[in-house]
N, CA, C and O atoms as a CHARMM CRD file, in Angstrom:
* protein
*
  324
    1    1 UNK  N     -6.53800   2.09000 -14.19400 PROA 1      0.00000
    2    1 UNK  CA    -5.23400   1.53800 -13.88000 PROA 1      0.00000
    3    1 UNK  C     -5.41500   0.07600 -13.45100 PROA 1      0.00000
    4    1 UNK  O     -6.30900  -0.25100 -12.67100 PROA 1      0.00000
    5    2 UNK  N     -4.55500  -0.78300 -13.97500 PROA 2      0.00000
    6    2 UNK  CA    -4.62200  -2.20400 -13.67500 PROA 2      0.00000
    7    2 UNK  C     -4.10100  -2.50200 -12.26900 PROA 2      0.00000
    8    2 UNK  O     -3.20100  -1.82300 -11.77600 PROA 2      0.00000
    9    3 UNK  N     -4.67400  -3.51800 -11.63300 PROA 3      0.00000
   10    3 UNK  CA    -4.25900  -3.89000 -10.28000 PROA 3      0.00000
   11    3 UNK  C     -2.78000  -4.26500 -10.22800 PROA 3      0.00000
   12    3 UNK  O     -2.09900  -3.94300  -9.25400 PROA 3      0.00000
   13    4 UNK  N     -2.27200  -4.93900 -11.26000 PROA 4      0.00000
   14    4 UNK  CA    -0.87400  -5.33700 -11.27400 PROA 4      0.00000
   15    4 UNK  C      0.05000  -4.11700 -11.31800 PROA 4      0.00000
   16    4 UNK  O      1.10400  -4.10900 -10.68300 PROA 4      0.00000
   17    5 UNK  N     -0.35500  -3.07900 -12.07700 PROA 5      0.00000
   18    5 UNK  CA     0.42200  -1.83100 -12.12900 PROA 5      0.00000
   19    5 UNK  C      0.44800  -1.15600 -10.75600 PROA 5      0.00000
   20    5 UNK  O      1.48500  -0.65800 -10.31700 PROA 5      0.00000
   21    6 UNK  N     -0.69800  -1.14700 -10.09300 PROA 6      0.00000
   22    6 UNK  CA    -0.78900  -0.55200  -8.75600 PROA 6      0.00000
   23    6 UNK  C      0.09800  -1.33400  -7.79200 PROA 6      0.00000
   24    6 UNK  O      0.82000  -0.73900  -6.99300 PROA 6      0.00000
   25    7 UNK  N      0.04600  -2.66200  -7.86400 PROA 7      0.00000
   26    7 UNK  CA     0.86700  -3.50400  -6.99300 PROA 7      0.00000
   27    7 UNK  C      2.35500  -3.20000  -7.19100 PROA 7      0.00000
   28    7 UNK  O      3.10000  -3.09100  -6.21700 PROA 7      0.00000
   29    8 UNK  N      2.78600  -3.06400  -8.43800 PROA 8      0.00000
   30    8 UNK  CA     4.19000  -2.76300  -8.71500 PROA 8      0.00000
   31    8 UNK  C      4.58600  -1.40200  -8.13900 PROA 8      0.00000
   32    8 UNK  O      5.66500  -1.25800  -7.56500 PROA 8      0.00000
   33    9 UNK  N      3.72100  -0.41700  -8.29300 PROA 9      0.00000
   34    9 UNK  CA     4.00800   0.91800  -7.75700 PROA 9      0.00000
   35    9 UNK  C      4.01100   0.91500  -6.23200 PROA 9      0.00000
   36    9 UNK  O      4.86500   1.54700  -5.61000 PROA 9      0.00000
   37   10 UNK  N      3.05700   0.20100  -5.62700 PROA 10     0.00000
   38   10 UNK  CA     3.04000   0.08300  -4.16500 PROA 10     0.00000
   39   10 UNK  C      4.28700  -0.64100  -3.67500 PROA 10     0.00000
   40   10 UNK  O      4.82700  -0.29700  -2.62300 PROA 10     0.00000
   41   11 UNK  N      4.74700  -1.63200  -4.41900 PROA 11     0.00000
   42   11 UNK  CA     5.94400  -2.37200  -4.02600 PROA 11     0.00000
   43   11 UNK  C      7.13700  -1.41700  -3.92300 PROA 11     0.00000
   44   11 UNK  O      7.94300  -1.52600  -2.99800 PROA 11     0.00000
   45   12 UNK  N      7.24800  -0.48900  -4.86500 PROA 12     0.00000
   46   12 UNK  CA     8.33900   0.49000  -4.82700 PROA 12     0.00000
   47   12 UNK  C      8.20400   1.41900  -3.61200 PROA 12     0.00000
   48   12 UNK  O      9.20100   1.75800  -2.97500 PROA 12     0.00000
   49   13 UNK  N      6.98500   1.82400  -3.29600 PROA 13     0.00000
   50   13 UNK  CA     6.74000   2.67200  -2.11900 PROA 13     0.00000
   51   13 UNK  C      7.13400   1.91400  -0.85300 PROA 13     0.00000
   52   13 UNK  O      7.83000   2.45900   0.00400 PROA 13     0.00000
   53   14 UNK  N      6.69600   0.66900  -0.73100 PROA 14     0.00000
   54   14 UNK  CA     7.02300  -0.14600   0.44100 PROA 14     0.00000
   55   14 UNK  C      8.53400  -0.33100   0.56100 PROA 14     0.00000
   56   14 UNK  O      9.09000  -0.19500   1.65100 PROA 14     0.00000
   57   15 UNK  N      9.20200  -0.63900  -0.55300 PROA 15     0.00000
   58   15 UNK  CA    10.65200  -0.84200  -0.53000 PROA 15     0.00000
   59   15 UNK  C     11.36100   0.41400  -0.04400 PROA 15     0.00000
   60   15 UNK  O     12.32100   0.33300   0.72100 PROA 15     0.00000
   61   16 UNK  N     10.89200   1.56200  -0.48200 PROA 16     0.00000
   62   16 UNK  CA    11.49700   2.83400  -0.08200 PROA 16     0.00000
   63   16 UNK  C     11.26500   3.12000   1.40100 PROA 16     0.00000
   64   16 UNK  O     12.20900   3.43300   2.12600 PROA 16     0.00000
   65   17 UNK  N     10.03000   3.01500   1.85000 PROA 17     0.00000
   66   17 UNK  CA     9.68100   3.32400   3.24100 PROA 17     0.00000
   67   17 UNK  C     10.33000   2.33100   4.21000 PROA 17     0.00000
   68   17 UNK  O     10.86400   2.72600   5.24600 PROA 17     0.00000
   69   18 UNK  N     10.27900   1.05200   3.86800 PROA 18     0.00000
   70   18 UNK  CA    10.77300   0.01000   4.77000 PROA 18     0.00000
   71   18 UNK  C     12.27000  -0.25900   4.58500 PROA 18     0.00000
   72   18 UNK  O     12.86900  -1.02000   5.34500 PROA 18     0.00000
   73   19 UNK  N     12.85900   0.36600   3.58100 PROA 19     0.00000
   74   19 UNK  CA    14.28500   0.18900   3.27700 PROA 19     0.00000
   75   19 UNK  C     14.61800  -1.28800   3.05400 PROA 19     0.00000
   76   19 UNK  O     15.57900  -1.82100   3.60800 PROA 19     0.00000
   77   20 UNK  N     13.79200  -1.92700   2.22400 PROA 20     0.00000
   78   20 UNK  CA    13.96500  -3.34600   1.89400 PROA 20     0.00000
   79   20 UNK  C     14.02400  -3.49300   0.37400 PROA 20     0.00000
   80   20 UNK  O     12.99200  -3.63100  -0.28200 PROA 20     0.00000
   81   21 UNK  N     15.22200  -3.46400  -0.17500 PROA 21     0.00000
   82   21 UNK  CA    15.38500  -3.52200  -1.62600 PROA 21     0.00000
   83   21 UNK  C     14.88400  -4.81400  -2.25000 PROA 21     0.00000
   84   21 UNK  O     14.53000  -4.83300  -3.42900 PROA 21     0.00000
   85   22 UNK  N     14.84900  -5.89000  -1.48100 PROA 22     0.00000
   86   22 UNK  CA    14.45800  -7.19200  -2.02700 PROA 22     0.00000
   87   22 UNK  C     12.98800  -7.53400  -1.77500 PROA 22     0.00000
   88   22 UNK  O     12.55000  -8.63500  -2.10800 PROA 22     0.00000
   89   23 UNK  N     12.23000  -6.62200  -1.20100 PROA 23     0.00000
   90   23 UNK  CA    10.82600  -6.89300  -0.87600 PROA 23     0.00000
   91   23 UNK  C     10.01200  -7.12900  -2.14500 PROA 23     0.00000
   92   23 UNK  O     10.10300  -6.36400  -3.10500 PROA 23     0.00000
   93   24 UNK  N      9.22400  -8.18700  -2.13800 PROA 24     0.00000
   94   24 UNK  CA     8.30300  -8.47100  -3.23200 PROA 24     0.00000
   95   24 UNK  C      6.92600  -8.69100  -2.61300 PROA 24     0.00000
   96   24 UNK  O      6.68500  -9.68800  -1.93300 PROA 24     0.00000
   97   25 UNK  N      6.03900  -7.74900  -2.86200 PROA 25     0.00000
   98   25 UNK  CA     4.68200  -7.83700  -2.32400 PROA 25     0.00000
   99   25 UNK  C      3.81000  -8.70700  -3.21300 PROA 25     0.00000
  100   25 UNK  O      3.99200  -8.75800  -4.43000 PROA 25     0.00000
  101   26 UNK  N      2.86700  -9.38300  -2.59200 PROA 26     0.00000
  102   26 UNK  CA     1.81300 -10.09000  -3.31100 PROA 26     0.00000
  103   26 UNK  C      0.49000  -9.51900  -2.79900 PROA 26     0.00000
  104   26 UNK  O      0.47600  -8.84000  -1.77200 PROA 26     0.00000
  105   27 UNK  N     -0.60700  -9.77900  -3.48400 PROA 27     0.00000
  106   27 UNK  CA    -1.89500  -9.29100  -2.97600 PROA 27     0.00000
  107   27 UNK  C     -2.21800  -9.82600  -1.57800 PROA 27     0.00000
  108   27 UNK  O     -2.98100  -9.20200  -0.84000 PROA 27     0.00000
  109   28 UNK  N     -1.64800 -10.97100  -1.21000 PROA 28     0.00000
  110   28 UNK  CA    -1.93400 -11.58500   0.08800 PROA 28     0.00000
  111   28 UNK  C     -1.02000 -11.08400   1.20300 PROA 28     0.00000
  112   28 UNK  O     -1.24300 -11.43000   2.36300 PROA 28     0.00000
  113   29 UNK  N     -0.00100 -10.28400   0.89600 PROA 29     0.00000
  114   29 UNK  CA     0.95000  -9.80900   1.89900 PROA 29     0.00000
  115   29 UNK  C      0.24000  -8.96400   2.96200 PROA 29     0.00000
  116   29 UNK  O     -0.57200  -8.09500   2.64200 PROA 29     0.00000
  117   30 UNK  N      0.56600  -9.23800   4.24000 PROA 30     0.00000
  118   30 UNK  CA     0.04400  -8.44200   5.35200 PROA 30     0.00000
  119   30 UNK  C      1.22200  -7.92500   6.17700 PROA 30     0.00000
  120   30 UNK  O      2.36900  -8.31200   5.95000 PROA 30     0.00000
  121   31 UNK  N      0.93000  -7.06000   7.12500 PROA 31     0.00000
  122   31 UNK  CA     1.97500  -6.51800   8.00100 PROA 31     0.00000
  123   31 UNK  C      2.65400  -7.63200   8.79100 PROA 31     0.00000
  124   31 UNK  O      3.83000  -7.51400   9.13400 PROA 31     0.00000
  125   32 UNK  N      1.94100  -8.69500   9.07900 PROA 32     0.00000
  126   32 UNK  CA     2.53100  -9.81400   9.81200 PROA 32     0.00000
  127   32 UNK  C      3.61900 -10.52500   9.01000 PROA 32     0.00000
  128   32 UNK  O      4.47000 -11.21100   9.57600 PROA 32     0.00000
  129   33 UNK  N      3.58300 -10.35600   7.69100 PROA 33     0.00000
  130   33 UNK  CA     4.55300 -11.01500   6.81500 PROA 33     0.00000
  131   33 UNK  C      5.86600 -10.25300   6.67900 PROA 33     0.00000
  132   33 UNK  O      6.86100 -10.80800   6.21200 PROA 33     0.00000
  133   34 UNK  N      5.87300  -8.97600   7.08600 PROA 34     0.00000
  134   34 UNK  CA     7.04700  -8.12100   6.90000 PROA 34     0.00000
  135   34 UNK  C      7.43300  -7.52400   8.24400 PROA 34     0.00000
  136   34 UNK  O      6.72500  -6.66800   8.77400 PROA 34     0.00000
  137   35 UNK  N      8.54500  -7.96900   8.79000 PROA 35     0.00000
  138   35 UNK  CA     8.96600  -7.56900  10.13900 PROA 35     0.00000
  139   35 UNK  C      9.07500  -6.05200  10.29800 PROA 35     0.00000
  140   35 UNK  O      8.71400  -5.51000  11.34300 PROA 35     0.00000
  141   36 UNK  N      9.56500  -5.37700   9.27800 PROA 36     0.00000
  142   36 UNK  CA     9.78200  -3.92100   9.36500 PROA 36     0.00000
  143   36 UNK  C      8.49000  -3.10700   9.24600 PROA 36     0.00000
  144   36 UNK  O      8.50800  -1.90000   9.48400 PROA 36     0.00000
  145   37 UNK  N      7.38700  -3.73200   8.88900 PROA 37     0.00000
  146   37 UNK  CA     6.11100  -3.04500   8.68400 PROA 37     0.00000
  147   37 UNK  C      5.40100  -2.92000  10.02900 PROA 37     0.00000
  148   37 UNK  O      4.65000  -3.80700  10.43400 PROA 37     0.00000
  149   38 UNK  N      5.65400  -1.79400  10.71900 PROA 38     0.00000
  150   38 UNK  CA     5.02500  -1.54300  12.01400 PROA 38     0.00000
  151   38 UNK  C      4.01800  -0.39700  11.87100 PROA 38     0.00000
  152   38 UNK  O      3.75300   0.06900  10.76300 PROA 38     0.00000
  153   39 UNK  N      3.46800   0.04600  12.98700 PROA 39     0.00000
  154   39 UNK  CA     2.41600   1.07100  12.93200 PROA 39     0.00000
  155   39 UNK  C      2.92500   2.39800  12.38100 PROA 39     0.00000
  156   39 UNK  O      2.20100   3.07400  11.65000 PROA 39     0.00000
  157   40 UNK  N      4.15200   2.78400  12.71400 PROA 40     0.00000
  158   40 UNK  CA     4.70100   4.03600  12.19700 PROA 40     0.00000
  159   40 UNK  C      4.94300   3.94600  10.69400 PROA 40     0.00000
  160   40 UNK  O      4.58100   4.85800   9.95100 PROA 40     0.00000
  161   41 UNK  N      5.55000   2.85700  10.24800 PROA 41     0.00000
  162   41 UNK  CA     5.79100   2.71800   8.81300 PROA 41     0.00000
  163   41 UNK  C      4.47700   2.58300   8.05500 PROA 41     0.00000
  164   41 UNK  O      4.38800   2.99000   6.89700 PROA 41     0.00000
  165   42 UNK  N      3.45600   2.01700   8.69400 PROA 42     0.00000
  166   42 UNK  CA     2.13400   1.90300   8.05200 PROA 42     0.00000
  167   42 UNK  C      1.60100   3.29400   7.70500 PROA 42     0.00000
  168   42 UNK  O      1.09700   3.51000   6.60300 PROA 42     0.00000
  169   43 UNK  N      1.71000   4.21900   8.62900 PROA 43     0.00000
  170   43 UNK  CA     1.26100   5.59500   8.38100 PROA 43     0.00000
  171   43 UNK  C      2.07800   6.20800   7.24800 PROA 43     0.00000
  172   43 UNK  O      1.52100   6.86700   6.36900 PROA 43     0.00000
  173   44 UNK  N      3.38600   5.99800   7.26000 PROA 44     0.00000
  174   44 UNK  CA     4.25100   6.54100   6.21200 PROA 44     0.00000
  175   44 UNK  C      3.89100   5.95400   4.84400 PROA 44     0.00000
  176   44 UNK  O      3.89700   6.66600   3.84000 PROA 44     0.00000
  177   45 UNK  N      3.58300   4.67500   4.80700 PROA 45     0.00000
  178   45 UNK  CA     3.18800   4.02200   3.55400 PROA 45     0.00000
  179   45 UNK  C      1.88400   4.61600   3.03300 PROA 45     0.00000
  180   45 UNK  O      1.76500   4.91000   1.84400 PROA 45     0.00000
  181   46 UNK  N      0.90900   4.79300   3.91800 PROA 46     0.00000
  182   46 UNK  CA    -0.38100   5.36000   3.51400 PROA 46     0.00000
  183   46 UNK  C     -0.19400   6.76900   2.95600 PROA 46     0.00000
  184   46 UNK  O     -0.73500   7.09200   1.89800 PROA 46     0.00000
  185   47 UNK  N      0.55900   7.60300   3.65000 PROA 47     0.00000
  186   47 UNK  CA     0.79000   8.98300   3.20700 PROA 47     0.00000
  187   47 UNK  C      1.51200   8.98900   1.85800 PROA 47     0.00000
  188   47 UNK  O      1.14100   9.74300   0.95900 PROA 47     0.00000
  189   48 UNK  N      2.53500   8.15600   1.71800 PROA 48     0.00000
  190   48 UNK  CA     3.27900   8.08900   0.45900 PROA 48     0.00000
  191   48 UNK  C      2.38800   7.60600  -0.68600 PROA 48     0.00000
  192   48 UNK  O      2.48300   8.11700  -1.80200 PROA 48     0.00000
  193   49 UNK  N      1.53100   6.63300  -0.41800 PROA 49     0.00000
  194   49 UNK  CA     0.61800   6.12200  -1.44700 PROA 49     0.00000
  195   49 UNK  C     -0.39500   7.19100  -1.84300 PROA 49     0.00000
  196   49 UNK  O     -0.69900   7.35500  -3.02500 PROA 49     0.00000
  197   50 UNK  N     -0.91500   7.91500  -0.86000 PROA 50     0.00000
  198   50 UNK  CA    -1.86100   8.99400  -1.16700 PROA 50     0.00000
  199   50 UNK  C     -1.21100  10.04200  -2.06800 PROA 50     0.00000
  200   50 UNK  O     -1.82200  10.49300  -3.03700 PROA 50     0.00000
  201   51 UNK  N      0.00500  10.42400  -1.75700 PROA 51     0.00000
  202   51 UNK  CA     0.71000  11.41400  -2.57600 PROA 51     0.00000
  203   51 UNK  C      0.99600  10.86700  -3.96500 PROA 51     0.00000
  204   51 UNK  O      0.76200  11.54500  -4.96600 PROA 51     0.00000
  205   52 UNK  N      1.50100   9.64600  -4.02700 PROA 52     0.00000
  206   52 UNK  CA     1.88100   9.04400  -5.30600 PROA 52     0.00000
  207   52 UNK  C      0.68000   8.90900  -6.24300 PROA 52     0.00000
  208   52 UNK  O      0.75900   9.26400  -7.41900 PROA 52     0.00000
  209   53 UNK  N     -0.41900   8.40100  -5.72000 PROA 53     0.00000
  210   53 UNK  CA    -1.60000   8.15200  -6.54500 PROA 53     0.00000
  211   53 UNK  C     -2.56500   9.33500  -6.57700 PROA 53     0.00000
  212   53 UNK  O     -3.58900   9.28700  -7.25800 PROA 53     0.00000
  213   54 UNK  N     -2.23300  10.40400  -5.83200 PROA 54     0.00000
  214   54 UNK  CA    -3.07000  11.61600  -5.76600 PROA 54     0.00000
  215   54 UNK  C     -4.50300  11.28200  -5.34700 PROA 54     0.00000
  216   54 UNK  O     -5.47500  11.64600  -6.01000 PROA 54     0.00000
  217   55 UNK  N     -4.59200  10.57100  -4.21400 PROA 55     0.00000
  218   55 UNK  CA    -5.89000  10.17700  -3.65600 PROA 55     0.00000
  219   55 UNK  C     -5.89900  10.50900  -2.16400 PROA 55     0.00000
  220   55 UNK  O     -4.86100  10.83700  -1.58900 PROA 55     0.00000
  221   56 UNK  N     -7.06700  10.42200  -1.54900 PROA 56     0.00000
  222   56 UNK  CA    -7.22100  10.58100  -0.09700 PROA 56     0.00000
  223   56 UNK  C     -7.98200   9.37300   0.42300 PROA 56     0.00000
  224   56 UNK  O     -9.01400   8.98500  -0.12600 PROA 56     0.00000
  225   57 UNK  N     -7.45800   8.78700   1.48500 PROA 57     0.00000
  226   57 UNK  CA    -8.11700   7.63800   2.11900 PROA 57     0.00000
  227   57 UNK  C     -8.66700   8.06700   3.47100 PROA 57     0.00000
  228   57 UNK  O     -8.02100   8.81400   4.20700 PROA 57     0.00000
  229   58 UNK  N     -9.85100   7.59500   3.78900 PROA 58     0.00000
  230   58 UNK  CA   -10.44200   7.90200   5.08900 PROA 58     0.00000
  231   58 UNK  C     -9.89600   6.92300   6.12400 PROA 58     0.00000
  232   58 UNK  O     -9.37100   5.86700   5.77200 PROA 58     0.00000
  233   59 UNK  N    -10.02000   7.27200   7.38000 PROA 59     0.00000
  234   59 UNK  CA    -9.58800   6.38400   8.46100 PROA 59     0.00000
  235   59 UNK  C    -10.33900   5.05200   8.39200 PROA 59     0.00000
  236   59 UNK  O     -9.76000   3.99400   8.63700 PROA 59     0.00000
  237   60 UNK  N    -11.60500   5.11000   8.06400 PROA 60     0.00000
  238   60 UNK  CA   -12.41700   3.89500   7.96200 PROA 60     0.00000
  239   60 UNK  C    -11.90600   2.99700   6.83100 PROA 60     0.00000
  240   60 UNK  O    -11.83000   1.77900   6.99100 PROA 60     0.00000
  241   61 UNK  N    -11.55800   3.59700   5.69500 PROA 61     0.00000
  242   61 UNK  CA   -11.02700   2.81200   4.57300 PROA 61     0.00000
  243   61 UNK  C     -9.69400   2.15900   4.94900 PROA 61     0.00000
  244   61 UNK  O     -9.44400   1.00000   4.61900 PROA 61     0.00000
  245   62 UNK  N     -8.84800   2.91400   5.63900 PROA 62     0.00000
  246   62 UNK  CA    -7.53700   2.40100   6.03900 PROA 62     0.00000
  247   62 UNK  C     -7.69800   1.24000   7.01700 PROA 62     0.00000
  248   62 UNK  O     -7.00600   0.22900   6.89900 PROA 62     0.00000
  249   63 UNK  N     -8.60100   1.37900   7.97700 PROA 63     0.00000
  250   63 UNK  CA    -8.82500   0.32000   8.96800 PROA 63     0.00000
  251   63 UNK  C     -9.38300  -0.95200   8.33400 PROA 63     0.00000
  252   63 UNK  O     -9.16200  -2.04800   8.85000 PROA 63     0.00000
  253   64 UNK  N    -10.09800  -0.81600   7.23300 PROA 64     0.00000
  254   64 UNK  CA   -10.71200  -1.97500   6.58000 PROA 64     0.00000
  255   64 UNK  C     -9.70400  -2.78100   5.75300 PROA 64     0.00000
  256   64 UNK  O    -10.00900  -3.89800   5.33400 PROA 64     0.00000
  257   65 UNK  N     -8.52200  -2.23500   5.51700 PROA 65     0.00000
  258   65 UNK  CA    -7.52200  -2.93100   4.71200 PROA 65     0.00000
  259   65 UNK  C     -6.98100  -4.14300   5.46600 PROA 65     0.00000
  260   65 UNK  O     -6.51100  -4.02100   6.59700 PROA 65     0.00000
  261   66 UNK  N     -7.04900  -5.31000   4.83200 PROA 66     0.00000
  262   66 UNK  CA    -6.54400  -6.52800   5.45800 PROA 66     0.00000
  263   66 UNK  C     -5.23700  -7.00500   4.84700 PROA 66     0.00000
  264   66 UNK  O     -4.47600  -7.73000   5.48700 PROA 66     0.00000
  265   67 UNK  N     -4.97400  -6.59700   3.60300 PROA 67     0.00000
  266   67 UNK  CA    -3.74100  -7.01200   2.93800 PROA 67     0.00000
  267   67 UNK  C     -3.42300  -6.04500   1.79800 PROA 67     0.00000
  268   67 UNK  O     -4.16600  -5.09600   1.54800 PROA 67     0.00000
  269   68 UNK  N     -2.32200  -6.29600   1.12100 PROA 68     0.00000
  270   68 UNK  CA    -1.89400  -5.41300   0.03700 PROA 68     0.00000
  271   68 UNK  C     -2.90100  -5.43600  -1.11800 PROA 68     0.00000
  272   68 UNK  O     -3.12200  -4.41700  -1.77200 PROA 68     0.00000
  273   69 UNK  N     -3.50200  -6.58800  -1.36300 PROA 69     0.00000
  274   69 UNK  CA    -4.51500  -6.67800  -2.41700 PROA 69     0.00000
  275   69 UNK  C     -5.68500  -5.73400  -2.17900 PROA 69     0.00000
  276   69 UNK  O     -6.17900  -5.09900  -3.11100 PROA 69     0.00000
  277   70 UNK  N     -6.13000  -5.64500  -0.91500 PROA 70     0.00000
  278   70 UNK  CA    -7.20600  -4.71100  -0.56400 PROA 70     0.00000
  279   70 UNK  C     -6.77400  -3.27400  -0.85200 PROA 70     0.00000
  280   70 UNK  O     -7.56500  -2.46000  -1.32900 PROA 70     0.00000
  281   71 UNK  N     -5.51900  -2.97700  -0.55800 PROA 71     0.00000
  282   71 UNK  CA    -5.00200  -1.63800  -0.79800 PROA 71     0.00000
  283   71 UNK  C     -4.97400  -1.33900  -2.29500 PROA 71     0.00000
  284   71 UNK  O     -5.32400  -0.23600  -2.71600 PROA 71     0.00000
  285   72 UNK  N     -4.56000  -2.31400  -3.09300 PROA 72     0.00000
  286   72 UNK  CA    -4.54900  -2.13400  -4.55000 PROA 72     0.00000
  287   72 UNK  C     -5.95900  -1.83200  -5.07300 PROA 72     0.00000
  288   72 UNK  O     -6.14700  -0.92400  -5.88200 PROA 72     0.00000
  289   73 UNK  N     -6.92800  -2.59200  -4.60800 PROA 73     0.00000
  290   73 UNK  CA    -8.31800  -2.39400  -5.05300 PROA 73     0.00000
  291   73 UNK  C     -8.83900  -1.02300  -4.64100 PROA 73     0.00000
  292   73 UNK  O     -9.54600  -0.36600  -5.40500 PROA 73     0.00000
  293   74 UNK  N     -8.48600  -0.59400  -3.42700 PROA 74     0.00000
  294   74 UNK  CA    -8.93200   0.70500  -2.94800 PROA 74     0.00000
  295   74 UNK  C     -8.28400   1.82300  -3.76100 PROA 74     0.00000
  296   74 UNK  O     -8.95200   2.79200  -4.12100 PROA 74     0.00000
  297   75 UNK  N     -7.00700   1.69900  -4.04900 PROA 75     0.00000
  298   75 UNK  CA    -6.31900   2.70100  -4.87500 PROA 75     0.00000
  299   75 UNK  C     -6.96700   2.75400  -6.25700 PROA 75     0.00000
  300   75 UNK  O     -7.19900   3.83400  -6.79900 PROA 75     0.00000
  301   76 UNK  N     -7.25300   1.59800  -6.81400 PROA 76     0.00000
  302   76 UNK  CA    -7.89600   1.54500  -8.13800 PROA 76     0.00000
  303   76 UNK  C     -9.25400   2.24900  -8.11100 PROA 76     0.00000
  304   76 UNK  O     -9.57100   3.02800  -9.00900 PROA 76     0.00000
  305   77 UNK  N    -10.04100   1.97600  -7.09400 PROA 77     0.00000
  306   77 UNK  CA   -11.36800   2.59500  -6.94600 PROA 77     0.00000
  307   77 UNK  C    -11.25400   4.10500  -6.79500 PROA 77     0.00000
  308   77 UNK  O    -11.96600   4.85700  -7.46000 PROA 77     0.00000
  309   78 UNK  N    -10.35300   4.54600  -5.91700 PROA 78     0.00000
  310   78 UNK  CA   -10.18800   5.97800  -5.64400 PROA 78     0.00000
  311   78 UNK  C     -9.63100   6.71200  -6.86600 PROA 78     0.00000
  312   78 UNK  O    -10.00200   7.85700  -7.12300 PROA 78     0.00000
  313   79 UNK  N     -8.75200   6.06400  -7.61300 PROA 79     0.00000
  314   79 UNK  CA    -8.13500   6.68700  -8.78700 PROA 79     0.00000
  315   79 UNK  C     -9.16500   6.89400  -9.89300 PROA 79     0.00000
  316   79 UNK  O     -9.04100   7.82000 -10.69400 PROA 79     0.00000
  317   80 UNK  N    -10.17400   6.03800  -9.93800 PROA 80     0.00000
  318   80 UNK  CA   -11.19600   6.11200 -10.97800 PROA 80     0.00000
  319   80 UNK  C    -12.23500   7.20200 -10.70900 PROA 80     0.00000
  320   80 UNK  O    -13.00500   7.56000 -11.60000 PROA 80     0.00000
  321   81 UNK  N    -12.25700   7.72600  -9.48600 PROA 81     0.00000
  322   81 UNK  CA   -13.27800   8.72300  -9.11200 PROA 81     0.00000
  323   81 UNK  C    -12.91700  10.09500  -9.62100 PROA 81     0.00000
  324   81 UNK  O    -13.65900  11.05100  -9.40000 PROA 81     0.00000
């Protein structure tokens, strides 16, 4: 799966969880860039992404994520396994 495809799918998940229809994620987007992205919504986003992509992320992998681009790469890696 291409990183751009993953980014588009994650963007839809984020828009749904954060209730932001106009949200446009970039690989550089972080929680600091989106006011509605707090610790509770972060957990909801992770769970929704795991279900959507049919993957499991470890706590260590989640903590290592610095931005949306890192998440895309991790989803790509996990999906290929």
